[in-house]
C-alpha positions as CSV (number, residue, x, y, z in Angstrom):
1,K,-3.3,-42.9,45.5
2,Y,-3.7,-40.6,42.3
3,F,-6.3,-38.5,41.2
4,N,-8.6,-39.9,38.7
5,F,-9.1,-38.2,35.2
6,Q,-12.4,-39.7,34.7
7,S,-13.6,-38.7,38.2
8,I,-12.3,-35.1,37.7
9,D,-14.3,-34.8,34.5
10,S,-17.4,-35.9,36.2
11,A,-17.1,-33.8,39.2
12,L,-16.5,-30.6,37.3
13,Q,-19.6,-31.3,35.0
14,V,-22.3,-30.0,37.3
15,Y,-25.7,-28.5,36.9
16,N,-28.1,-26.9,39.3
17,N,-30.9,-29.4,40.3
18,N,-33.3,-27.3,42.1
19,G,-30.5,-25.4,44.1
20,V,-28.5,-28.6,44.6
21,P,-25.2,-29.0,42.6
22,T,-25.5,-32.3,40.8
23,C,-23.3,-34.1,38.5
24,V,-24.3,-34.5,35.0
25,S,-23.1,-38.3,35.1
26,G,-25.3,-39.1,38.1
27,G,-24.6,-42.0,40.3
28,A,-22.1,-42.0,42.9
29,C,-20.4,-38.8,41.6
30,V,-19.6,-35.8,44.1
31,P,-19.6,-32.5,42.6
32,Y,-16.2,-30.6,43.2
33,N,-16.6,-27.3,44.4
34,I,-13.6,-25.0,43.0
35,F,-15.4,-21.8,43.3
36,K,-15.2,-21.4,47.2
37,D,-12.4,-20.9,49.4
38,G,-12.4,-24.0,51.8
39,G,-15.5,-25.5,50.0
40,V,-13.6,-28.7,48.9
41,T,-14.8,-31.5,51.4
42,P,-13.3,-34.7,52.3
43,N,-16.1,-36.5,50.5
44,Q,-15.2,-34.5,47.2
45,L,-11.4,-35.3,47.5
46,N,-12.4,-39.1,48.1
47,Y,-14.5,-39.4,45.1
48,L,-11.3,-38.1,43.0
49,Y,-8.9,-40.5,44.4
50,I,-8.3,-43.8,42.9
51,S,-5.4,-46.5,43.3
52,G,-3.6,-48.3,40.3
53,T,-2.7,-51.8,40.7
54,G,-0.8,-54.3,38.6
55,I,0.2,-57.9,39.4
56,G,2.9,-59.6,37.5
57,S,5.4,-62.6,37.6
58,S,8.5,-63.7,35.5
59,T,9.2,-67.3,35.3
60,L,12.2,-69.3,33.9
61,R,12.2,-73.1,33.7
62,T,15.2,-74.8,32.7
63,V,16.3,-78.3,32.1
64,H,20.1,-78.8,31.7
65,G,22.4,-81.7,31.2
66,E,26.0,-82.1,30.2
67,L,28.8,-84.5,30.1
68,T,32.6,-83.4,30.6
69,G,35.5,-85.9,29.8
70,Q,39.2,-85.8,30.2
71,L,40.2,-87.8,27.4
72,G,43.8,-87.8,28.4
73,K,43.0,-90.6,30.7
74,W,42.4,-92.7,27.7
75,G,45.7,-91.4,26.1
76,V,43.9,-88.8,23.7
77,T,46.8,-86.5,24.0
78,S,48.8,-84.4,21.5
79,P,52.3,-86.2,20.9
80,F,53.9,-82.6,22.0
81,A,51.8,-82.2,25.2
82,H,51.3,-83.9,28.4
83,D,47.8,-82.7,29.4
84,G,45.2,-84.4,27.6
85,I,42.3,-83.3,25.5
86,A,39.1,-82.2,27.3
87,V,35.6,-82.3,25.8
88,N,32.1,-81.1,27.1
89,A,28.7,-81.6,25.5
90,G,25.3,-81.2,26.6
91,F,21.5,-80.0,26.0
92,E,19.3,-77.3,27.6
93,H,15.7,-76.2,27.5
94,R,14.5,-73.3,28.8
95,N,10.9,-71.7,29.0
96,D,10.8,-68.1,29.9
97,H,7.1,-66.7,30.7
98,E,6.3,-63.1,31.2
99,F,3.0,-62.1,32.9
100,F,1.6,-58.7,33.8
101,H,-1.9,-57.6,34.4
102,P,-2.5,-53.8,35.0
103,D,-5.9,-52.9,36.5
104,Y,-8.6,-51.0,34.6
105,A,-7.3,-47.6,35.7
106,E,-3.8,-48.3,34.6
107,Q,-4.7,-49.8,31.4
108,N,-7.2,-46.8,30.6
109,Q,-4.6,-44.0,31.5
110,L,-7.0,-42.7,34.1
111,L,-4.1,-42.0,36.9
112,S,-3.0,-38.5,37.1
113,G,0.9,-38.3,37.4
114,F,1.2,-41.8,36.4
115,G,2.2,-41.3,32.9
116,S,1.0,-43.2,29.9
117,A,-1.0,-46.1,30.4
118,A,0.3,-49.6,31.4
119,V,-0.2,-52.7,29.1
120,P,-0.9,-56.3,29.8
121,I,1.4,-59.2,28.6
122,D,1.2,-62.9,28.9
123,N,3.5,-64.6,26.5
124,S,6.2,-67.3,26.6
125,L,9.6,-68.1,24.6
126,A,11.0,-71.4,24.6
127,V,14.6,-72.5,23.5
128,K,16.0,-76.1,22.9
129,E,19.8,-75.9,22.6
130,G,22.6,-78.4,22.2
131,F,26.3,-77.4,22.7
132,A,29.8,-78.8,22.4
133,E,33.2,-77.7,23.5
134,I,36.9,-78.8,23.1
135,R,40.1,-77.8,24.8
136,A,43.1,-79.1,23.4
137,P,46.7,-78.3,24.5
138,L,49.1,-79.0,21.4
139,V,52.4,-78.2,22.7
140,Q,53.7,-77.9,26.3
141,D,57.0,-77.4,28.0
142,L,59.2,-77.3,24.9
143,P,61.9,-74.7,24.0
144,G,60.0,-71.4,23.1
145,V,56.8,-73.0,23.8
146,K,55.6,-73.1,27.5
147,E,52.0,-74.0,26.3
148,L,50.2,-73.8,23.1
149,L,46.4,-74.8,23.1
150,I,43.2,-74.1,21.1
151,D,39.7,-74.0,22.7
152,T,36.7,-74.2,20.4
153,G,32.9,-74.5,20.7
154,Y,29.8,-74.7,18.9
155,R,25.9,-74.2,19.8
156,Y,22.8,-74.7,18.2
157,S,19.6,-73.2,19.4
158,D,16.1,-73.3,18.2
159,Y,13.5,-70.7,19.5
160,T,9.7,-71.2,19.5
161,S,6.9,-69.0,20.7
162,N,3.2,-68.9,20.1
163,A,1.1,-65.8,20.8
164,A,-2.5,-66.1,19.8
165,S,-2.4,-66.4,16.1
166,T,1.1,-65.2,15.8
167,K,4.1,-67.8,15.7
168,T,7.6,-66.9,16.3
169,E,10.3,-69.4,15.3
170,F,13.9,-69.1,14.4
171,Q,17.2,-71.1,14.6
172,T,20.7,-69.8,15.3
173,H,24.3,-71.5,15.1
174,T,26.9,-69.8,17.2
175,Y,30.5,-70.8,17.7
176,K,34.0,-69.7,19.2
177,F,37.6,-70.2,18.4
178,E,40.5,-69.2,20.8
179,V,44.2,-69.8,20.6
180,Q,46.5,-69.4,23.6
181,Y,50.3,-69.2,23.3
182,A,52.7,-68.8,26.3
183,P,56.2,-68.6,25.1
184,I,57.2,-68.6,28.9
185,Q,55.7,-68.8,32.3
186,D,55.5,-65.1,32.7
187,L,53.6,-64.2,29.5
188,R,50.5,-65.6,27.7
189,L,49.2,-64.3,24.5
190,R,45.3,-64.8,23.6
191,V,43.6,-64.3,20.2
192,S,39.8,-65.3,20.0
193,Y,36.9,-65.1,17.6
194,D,33.2,-65.5,18.7
195,K,30.0,-65.7,16.5
196,A,27.3,-64.8,19.0
197,I,23.6,-64.1,18.9
198,R,21.0,-62.4,21.4
199,A,17.4,-63.5,20.9
200,P,14.8,-60.8,21.4
201,S,13.2,-60.9,24.7
202,I,9.4,-61.7,25.2
203,V,8.8,-58.0,25.8
204,E,10.6,-56.9,22.8
205,L,8.5,-59.3,20.8
206,Y,5.3,-59.0,22.3
207,N,4.8,-56.0,24.3
208,P,1.3,-54.3,23.1
209,Q,1.6,-50.9,21.3
210,L,1.2,-48.0,23.7
211,V,1.4,-44.0,23.2
212,G,3.6,-42.6,25.8
213,Q,6.0,-39.7,26.1
214,I,10.0,-39.4,25.1
215,V,12.7,-37.1,25.8
216,S,12.7,-35.8,22.4
217,G,13.1,-32.0,22.8
218,D,10.4,-29.6,21.5
219,D,8.7,-30.0,18.1
220,P,10.9,-27.7,15.8
221,C,7.6,-27.0,13.7
222,A,5.6,-25.9,16.9
223,P,6.1,-22.3,18.2
224,P,8.7,-21.2,18.3
225,V,9.5,-22.6,15.1
226,S,13.1,-23.5,14.3
227,L,12.9,-25.2,10.9
228,S,12.0,-23.8,7.5
229,Q,8.6,-24.2,5.7
230,A,10.3,-27.0,3.3
231,Q,11.7,-28.7,6.3
232,C,8.4,-28.8,8.4
233,A,6.6,-29.9,5.1
234,R,8.8,-33.0,5.1
235,L,7.9,-33.5,8.7
236,G,4.1,-33.6,7.8
237,V,3.3,-29.8,8.5
238,S,1.0,-28.1,6.0
239,A,1.6,-24.6,4.8
240,A,-1.2,-23.2,6.8
241,Q,-0.3,-25.0,10.0
242,Y,3.5,-23.8,9.5
243,A,2.3,-20.1,9.0
244,A,-0.2,-20.3,12.0
245,S,2.8,-21.7,14.2
246,V,5.4,-19.1,12.9
247,A,2.8,-16.3,13.8
248,G,1.9,-18.1,17.2
249,A,-1.8,-17.4,16.6
250,A,-4.6,-18.5,14.3
251,V,-4.1,-17.6,10.6
252,G,-7.1,-18.1,8.2
253,G,-8.9,-20.2,10.9
254,V,-5.8,-22.6,11.3
255,N,-4.5,-23.0,14.9
256,P,-0.8,-23.1,15.6
257,I,0.7,-26.6,16.0
258,P,0.7,-27.3,19.9
259,Q,4.1,-27.6,21.6
260,C,5.4,-30.7,23.3
261,V,5.2,-30.3,27.0
262,A,8.6,-29.9,28.9
263,G,10.5,-31.2,25.9
264,Q,8.7,-34.6,25.8
265,C,6.7,-35.4,22.7
266,S,4.7,-38.5,22.4
267,Q,6.1,-42.0,20.9
268,L,4.2,-45.1,19.9
269,Q,6.1,-47.9,21.8
270,G,5.6,-51.6,21.5
271,G,6.9,-55.2,20.5
272,N,7.5,-56.7,17.0
273,P,6.8,-60.6,16.5
274,A,8.8,-60.3,13.3
275,L,12.0,-59.4,15.1
276,K,15.3,-61.6,14.2
277,P,17.9,-62.4,16.6
278,E,20.9,-59.9,16.9
279,Q,24.1,-61.2,15.5
280,A,27.6,-60.2,16.7
281,E,31.1,-61.0,15.6
282,T,33.6,-60.4,18.1
283,Y,37.5,-60.8,18.2
284,T,39.9,-60.0,21.0
285,V,43.8,-59.9,21.1
286,G,45.2,-59.9,24.7
287,I,48.1,-60.7,26.9
288,N,48.4,-61.9,30.6
289,F,51.7,-61.2,32.3
290,Q,53.2,-61.8,35.7
291,P,57.0,-61.3,35.5
292,S,59.1,-63.8,37.7
293,F,61.2,-61.0,38.7
294,L,58.3,-59.1,40.2
295,P,55.9,-62.0,41.0
296,K,53.5,-59.8,42.7
297,L,52.6,-57.9,39.8
298,T,49.8,-59.3,37.5
299,G,48.1,-57.8,34.6
300,S,46.2,-58.3,31.3
301,I,45.6,-56.0,28.2
302,D,42.9,-56.7,25.9
303,Y,41.9,-55.2,22.6
304,F,38.1,-56.0,21.7
305,H,36.3,-55.4,18.4
306,I,32.4,-56.1,18.8
307,A,30.5,-55.7,15.3
308,I,26.7,-56.2,15.7
309,R,24.1,-56.5,12.9
310,D,20.4,-56.6,13.2
311,E,20.5,-54.8,16.5
312,V,17.1,-54.8,18.3
313,G,16.2,-51.0,18.9
314,V,14.6,-48.0,17.4
315,L,15.7,-45.0,15.4
316,P,16.5,-42.3,17.9
317,A,13.8,-39.7,17.9
318,S,16.2,-36.7,17.5
319,N,17.7,-38.6,14.5
320,I,14.4,-39.1,13.0
321,I,13.4,-35.4,13.1
322,S,16.6,-34.1,12.0
323,T,17.4,-36.5,8.9
324,C,13.7,-36.3,7.8
325,A,13.8,-32.5,8.0
326,N,17.2,-32.3,6.2
327,T,16.8,-35.0,3.6
328,G,13.2,-36.1,3.2
329,D,14.3,-39.7,3.7
330,P,11.0,-41.7,3.7
331,T,12.7,-44.3,6.0
332,Y,12.7,-41.5,8.6
333,C,9.6,-39.3,7.6
334,S,7.4,-42.4,8.0
335,Q,8.2,-42.5,11.5
336,V,6.5,-39.1,12.3
337,V,2.7,-39.4,12.6
338,R,1.2,-36.2,13.1
339,S,-2.2,-35.6,14.6
340,P,-4.9,-35.1,11.9
341,Q,-6.7,-32.7,14.0
342,T,-4.0,-30.5,15.5
343,G,-0.8,-31.1,13.6
344,G,1.2,-32.0,16.9
345,I,3.1,-35.0,17.9
346,Q,1.9,-35.1,21.4
347,G,-1.1,-37.2,21.1
348,A,-2.4,-39.5,23.7
349,N,-3.3,-42.8,21.8
350,L,-3.3,-44.6,18.7
351,A,-6.6,-43.2,17.4
352,T,-5.8,-39.7,17.5
353,G,-2.2,-39.9,16.1
354,G,0.5,-37.5,16.9
355,Y,3.5,-39.4,18.0
356,I,7.1,-40.5,16.8
357,I,7.2,-44.1,16.0
358,Q,9.6,-45.9,18.4
359,T,8.5,-49.6,18.1
360,N,11.4,-52.3,18.0
361,F,12.7,-53.5,14.9
362,N,16.2,-54.8,13.8
363,V,18.1,-51.5,13.1
364,G,21.2,-51.2,11.0
365,A,24.4,-52.1,12.9
366,A,26.8,-51.0,15.8
367,L,30.4,-51.5,16.4
368,V,32.2,-51.0,19.7
369,S,36.1,-51.3,20.1
370,G,38.6,-50.4,22.6
371,I,41.3,-51.5,25.3
372,D,40.6,-53.0,28.5
373,L,43.5,-52.8,31.1
374,Q,43.6,-54.7,34.5
375,L,46.8,-54.2,36.8
376,S,47.4,-55.7,40.3
377,Y,50.4,-55.1,42.6
378,V,51.3,-56.4,46.4
379,Q,53.8,-54.4,48.4
380,D,54.7,-56.1,51.6
381,L,55.2,-53.7,54.5
382,P,57.4,-54.2,57.4
383,P,56.8,-57.4,59.5
384,G,53.6,-57.0,61.7
385,F,52.1,-54.2,59.5
386,G,50.4,-56.3,56.6
387,S,50.5,-55.4,52.9
388,L,49.5,-52.7,50.4
389,Q,47.6,-53.7,47.3
390,F,47.3,-51.6,44.2
391,E,44.7,-52.3,41.6
392,T,43.6,-50.6,38.5
393,N,40.7,-51.4,35.9
394,G,40.5,-49.1,33.1
395,A,39.0,-49.0,29.6
396,W,39.9,-46.9,26.5
397,L,37.1,-46.6,24.1
398,Q,38.0,-46.4,20.4
399,H,34.8,-46.5,18.5
400,N,31.1,-46.6,19.4
401,I,29.5,-46.6,16.0
402,F,25.9,-46.8,15.2
403,T,24.4,-47.4,11.8
404,P,20.7,-46.5,12.1
405,V,19.7,-47.9,8.7
406,P,21.3,-50.9,6.9
407,G,23.5,-49.3,4.2
408,G,23.2,-45.9,5.5
409,P,25.4,-43.3,7.1
410,S,26.8,-43.9,10.5
411,Y,27.9,-41.8,13.5
412,D,30.4,-42.4,16.2
413,C,29.4,-41.5,19.9
414,V,32.9,-42.1,21.4
415,G,33.9,-39.1,23.4
416,L,30.3,-37.6,23.2
417,F,27.1,-37.5,25.2
418,G,23.7,-36.0,24.1
419,Q,20.1,-36.6,22.9
420,T,21.0,-38.9,20.1
421,C,24.0,-40.8,21.6
422,Q,22.0,-41.0,24.9
423,T,24.7,-42.4,27.0
424,V,28.0,-40.7,28.2
425,N,31.0,-42.2,26.2
426,P,34.4,-41.0,27.4
427,H,37.4,-42.0,25.7
428,W,38.8,-43.2,29.1
429,H,37.6,-44.1,32.5
430,H,39.2,-46.0,35.4
431,I,38.9,-47.3,38.9
432,F,42.2,-47.3,40.9
433,R,42.0,-48.8,44.5
434,T,44.7,-48.9,47.1
435,T,44.1,-51.3,49.9
436,W,45.9,-51.8,53.2
437,N,45.4,-55.4,54.4
438,S,46.5,-55.4,58.1
439,P,47.2,-58.6,60.1
440,W,44.4,-57.7,62.3
441,D,41.5,-58.9,60.3
442,V,41.0,-55.2,59.2
443,S,41.4,-53.8,55.7
444,A,41.0,-50.0,54.5
445,S,41.0,-48.9,51.0
446,V,40.8,-45.6,49.1
447,T,39.5,-45.6,45.5
448,W,39.7,-43.0,42.8
449,R,36.9,-43.3,40.2
450,Y,37.8,-41.4,37.0
451,I,35.5,-40.6,34.1
452,G,36.9,-38.8,31.2
453,S,35.4,-35.6,29.5
454,V,32.9,-35.6,26.8
455,R,31.4,-33.2,24.3
456,Q,27.8,-32.9,23.4
457,D,26.8,-34.8,20.0
458,A,24.8,-31.9,18.8
459,N,27.7,-29.6,18.4
460,T,29.9,-31.9,16.4
461,G,28.5,-30.7,13.0
462,D,27.5,-34.3,12.1
463,P,24.0,-34.0,10.7
464,L,23.2,-37.3,11.9
465,L,23.8,-35.9,15.6
466,K,21.9,-32.8,15.0
467,N,19.4,-31.8,17.8
468,S,16.4,-30.3,16.3
469,N,16.0,-27.5,18.9
470,Y,19.3,-25.7,18.3
471,A,22.3,-25.6,16.1
472,Y,24.8,-25.2,18.8
473,D,24.5,-25.6,22.7
474,Q,27.0,-23.4,24.6
475,Y,25.6,-24.0,28.1
476,N,26.0,-27.9,27.8
477,A,28.8,-27.9,25.1
478,S,30.7,-30.3,27.0
479,I,31.2,-32.0,30.5
480,P,34.7,-32.0,32.1
481,S,36.5,-35.1,33.6
482,F,35.2,-36.0,36.9
483,S,37.0,-37.7,39.7
484,Y,35.5,-39.2,42.8
485,L,37.1,-40.4,46.0
486,D,35.8,-43.5,48.2
487,L,36.9,-44.4,51.5
488,E,35.9,-48.1,52.8
489,A,36.9,-50.1,55.9
490,T,36.2,-53.9,56.5
491,W,36.4,-55.8,59.6
492,H,36.1,-59.6,60.2
493,P,35.3,-60.2,64.1
494,T,34.7,-63.8,63.7
495,K,34.9,-66.3,60.8
496,I,31.2,-65.8,59.7
497,L,30.7,-62.0,60.3
498,T,31.8,-59.2,58.2
499,V,31.2,-55.4,59.0
500,R,31.9,-52.9,56.4
501,A,31.6,-49.0,56.5
502,G,32.8,-46.1,54.4
503,A,31.9,-43.2,52.4
504,N,31.5,-42.6,48.5
505,N,32.2,-39.3,47.0
506,V,33.9,-38.2,49.9
507,L,34.5,-34.7,48.6
508,D,30.6,-34.4,48.1
509,K,31.2,-33.4,44.4
510,D,28.1,-32.3,42.6
511,P,27.1,-33.9,39.1
512,P,27.1,-31.9,36.0
513,L,24.0,-29.9,35.3
514,L,22.1,-30.7,32.2
515,V,19.1,-28.9,30.7
516,S,16.0,-30.9,30.5
517,Q,14.2,-28.8,27.8
518,S,16.9,-29.4,25.3
519,G,16.1,-33.3,25.3
520,L,19.3,-34.2,27.1
521,V,17.5,-35.7,30.2
522,A,13.8,-36.5,30.7
523,G,11.5,-33.6,32.1
524,G,10.9,-34.3,35.8
525,T,14.0,-36.3,36.3
526,A,17.2,-35.3,37.9
527,N,19.0,-32.7,35.5
528,T,22.0,-35.0,35.0
529,A,23.4,-38.2,33.4
530,D,23.3,-41.3,35.7
531,T,26.9,-42.0,35.0
532,Y,27.6,-39.4,37.8
533,D,27.1,-39.4,41.3
534,I,23.7,-37.8,42.0
535,F,23.2,-37.9,45.6
536,G,26.8,-36.4,46.4
537,R,28.4,-37.8,49.6
538,Q,26.9,-41.2,50.8
539,L,27.7,-43.0,54.0
540,F,27.2,-46.7,54.4
541,V,27.5,-49.5,57.2
542,S,26.8,-53.1,56.3
543,F,26.7,-56.4,58.1
544,S,26.9,-59.9,56.5
545,A,27.2,-63.4,57.8
546,K,28.1,-66.6,56.1
547,F,26.9,-70.0,57.7
């Protein structure tokens, strides 16, 4: 249950009706007695309560067909290989439908503590696809060439959607090409190139516009003011509003700009039917190895480079504020809509203004690159004691670059965290697991999870990463590296039953403490990043059965 804002207003607007407190609104309203200790009755409380209810469903309908052929059976084989060419072709039709209908209370923002209003959606997106793939061994079992093969594929997609008077339609072409070369049995080299797309989702296309809250940090032009008059003027603040905000009191009949509550200003969210698909070009270079002199060692190392353009997203709110204030760039300044009445950016709806625009559009570009590492080694123990298995999965992040506006400047979030970068992006993180596999249907493992250190983005000096609330954050300047220790045991008492038990974060390590007021985390949420273990030591027991 929630308190109903509408009922609260009605219950407090009361007049004396011949000695009887009576609601101005009349009807079923019950006056709320706030002037007498113990004067609140169950009837008064019940009138204030309301339940919010929303119903919804997500439906995906798929029709899929494909044919696979091993053409070697008909003699379609390279003259230097013994395995034939394999082909696959097919089609697919998908229809994705999203439906959600909140009740009157949720749609009209009547629920105290619920946050912003909920919005309904009832739209579909359909796609027709055709695809083909060829895998062709070119050379096999010749001197210096254990195997050389190519793998290539193509896919055509046609997306359509009708939403009231708005029709969305776009076609895409994607493809891949890979070469694998194994000079000997122990080693395989891989090089691949992919052209990929991600179509915008129904929510990204059609979610109705809504004014809600965003973790933005304080308004730098509201008390306490942290920007100059010229900077605030670029952000839509008049000279009179700036003077009153600096004074912290009304000046010449003009009130100070109201400050955002708990570091959360307002944002205008919503879909955009004009969105285009995201497009990515990816290439990888990697090796797989299993040396014959150490056959129980396997591993792979891959370099990846992913370049994305027309990424669906929003300009980060902190980036909007700082770039507009420092440059006056209309691309950014147009995203700040101050309330005509108060000058604030903590409005409640479209009509009154007072928000930062965060509706979806195709932003500039992104680039992510780095190296993935996987290693596994099995060591046999003396007879009757099973074996030890060592596994490592790690990743080194080279770049995590974001270009907010096409052709504009970029910033790299590798090694950083903060209000603009949003996520924690260490250069290196890994999971190292050691497992004892006993001959008695029992295994036990110990896992070391490592997250590298990161620095706060606002402290780098990059103007694109500047936090509008401060020039340098000494308290949250960095987060040190974190290591977690996990224990787990698995028992198979029968062929169908599995029992697992263990403890995560055995040493009960606390997560780093981040300050919500600076915009690093949302007000009212845990004062940390979800990359880290929030709940400390966790014990678990599970049972599963396969029939």
